[in-house]
N, C-alpha and C positions, 0 to 999 in steps of 0.2 A: 603202627602201634597206636598213634594218636587217633587215627580214624576209627580203629577198633574200640577205643575208649569212648569216643563220641557216640558210636553206634550202641554200645552197651548202655551208656547213660540214657540215650533216647529210648531204648527198649525198656529200661527200668522205669522211666517216667510213664510210658504207655501202660505198663503192668500196674503201676500204682493208681493211675486214673481209672483203669478198668476195674480194679479191685474195689476202689472207693465207690464206683457206680453200682457194682453188684451189691455191696453192703448197704448202700442207701436204698436201693430198690427192695432189698430184703426187709429193711426196717419199715418201709412204706407199706409193703404188702402184709406185714405181720398184724397190723391193726392195733398194736399195743405199744405203750410208751416203754422205753428201755434206756439203760445207761449207754448202750452202744449207739442208739439214735442220737442222744444228746451229745456224745463225743463227736460223732460224724457231723452234726449240725454246727458245732463250734470249731471244728478242725480248720476249715478254710480261713476263718477270721483269726484263729490263733497263728496260722502260718503267715498271714499278712502282718500281724503285730510283731512276730519274731523277725520277719524280714526287715520291717521298718526299724526295729530296735538295733539290728546289726548294722544297718546302713547309715543310721543317723550319726552325725558328727558329735552329738552330745550324749555321753554315756548316761547322764542323769535323765534326759528325756527318754532314752531307750528303756532304761530300767523302770521308769515311772509308767511308761505306756504299758509295758508288760504286766506290771503290778496292778494297774487299774483294770486291765482286761481280766486278770485272774480274779480280782475281787468282785467285779460285776458278774462274771460267769458263776462264781460261787453263790451269790445271792439270787441269781436268776435260774439256777440249776433246775429246780422243780418246774418252773414255767417252761424252760426249754424242753424238758422231757415230755411235757404234755402237748407241745405244739411243734414237734420236729418237722412235720409236713409243711407247715406254714413257713418255717425258717428255710427249709430246702427250696421252697418256691421263691422266697425272697432272695436267696443266694443266686438262683438261676436268673431271675429278672435283673438283679444287680449286675451280673456278668454280661448279659446280653445288652443291657442298657449302656454299660461302660463301653462295649465294643461299638454300639450304635453311635454314641457321642464321639468316640475317638475317630471313627470314619467320617461322621457327619460334620464334625468341627472343621475338618480340612476342606470341606466343600465351600467354605466361605470365600468371598471374592478375593480377599487378601491372603489366602492360604493356598498351599499346594496340595491337591488331592492325594490322599495317602497311597493309592495304587499307582499314581504317577511317580511318587517318591520311590516306591519299591521297584518300579520298572526302570527308573533311572539308575538305581543301584545295580540292577542286572546288566543294563546297557552300558554302564560305565560313563554316563554323561547325559546330556539333554536328549530328549526324544524327538523324533520327527513329529510334525504337527498332527498328522493323522493318528499316530500312536498315542500321543498325549490326549487327544480327544477321546480315544477308545478307553484309555486308562481312567479318565474322568468318569466315563459312563460305568465302568466296572466298580468304581468307588460308590457311585449312586446305587448300583445293584446290591452291593453288600449292605448298605444302609437299609434298603428295602427288605433284604433277607433277615437282618437282625430284628427289624420292626415286626415282621411276620412271625418270627420265632417268639417274640415277646407276647404278641396277641394270642398265638396258638397255645403257649404255655399257660397264660392266664385263663383262657376259656376252658381248657381241659382241667385246670386245677379247681375251678369253681363250679364247673358244670358236669364233669365226669368223675368216675371213681378215682380215688387217689392212686390205685395201682395203674390205671390207664395213663394218668399224667406222669407217673414215675417212669413207666416204660418209655414214654415219648422223650422225656428229658434225659434219662440216663443211657438209653440204648439207641435212640434215633438222632439225637442232636449231632454227634460227631459224624455219623454217616451222611447226614444231610449237608454238613459243612464240606465233607469230602466230595459229595455229589456236586456241590456248588463249584468247587475247584475244577472238577472234571468238565462240567458244562462250559464254564468260562474258558477253559483251555481249548475245547473243541471249537467254540465260537471264535476265539482269537485266531486260531489257525485258518479259519475260513474267511475271516474279515480282513486280517492284516497279512502283509507280505514282508519279506526281509526281516523276520523277527530274530532277536538274539537267541543264542542257543541255551541260555540259562533258564532256570525255573524259580518257583517261589522260594525254595530252600536256599538258593543262592542269595536272594534278597534278604532272607532271615539272617544268614551268616554275615552278609555285609553290614546289616543293621547292628548285629551284636558286636562285630569287630569295631564299628564306628563308635558305638556306645562305650566300649572298653577303652578306646583311645581318648575319649573326651572326659573320662572320669579321672 
């Protein structure tokens, strides 16, 4: 029953992401400012503010943050409606930059590469030296991938029609991420031996369980 609930929740998230992408692409290809476009442009930021408000230990800070966001959105509403495409691009770049920094930060000398950390979660402990070097290279590969996505998104946004950029961001980003996972999996199976039987979802579950215990 619990597994069925998790599956249903995962499918619901996928449906919401796909629906949002379709609606954003529709707004971008319409060529007209609209209330729907403004709502979609502000929705990710609204969800972030709501999440922060619910998680913060200070109710005053949470309510104040939500109130400030609503006031700023009200005054900037007309501007948002006129520049939804630019806001969608900024949201995309912000997401990719956040992922790039998250992976890249762990490549510092005093940090553990993020993919090494995930691999250790799957392995249940420290990795053999060869596996650790490989996981380090995978972390570098993801940094390069996110950097290339940022460059491609920016070039398409400023040099190509908005509809072309929108199609790339909304309908090709996730398939490219999935392709990255597939290619890495194939390379890993060819390069390394005696691999643990787990996969990336096991690492995600372990990370979520560890986060829940530490809260």
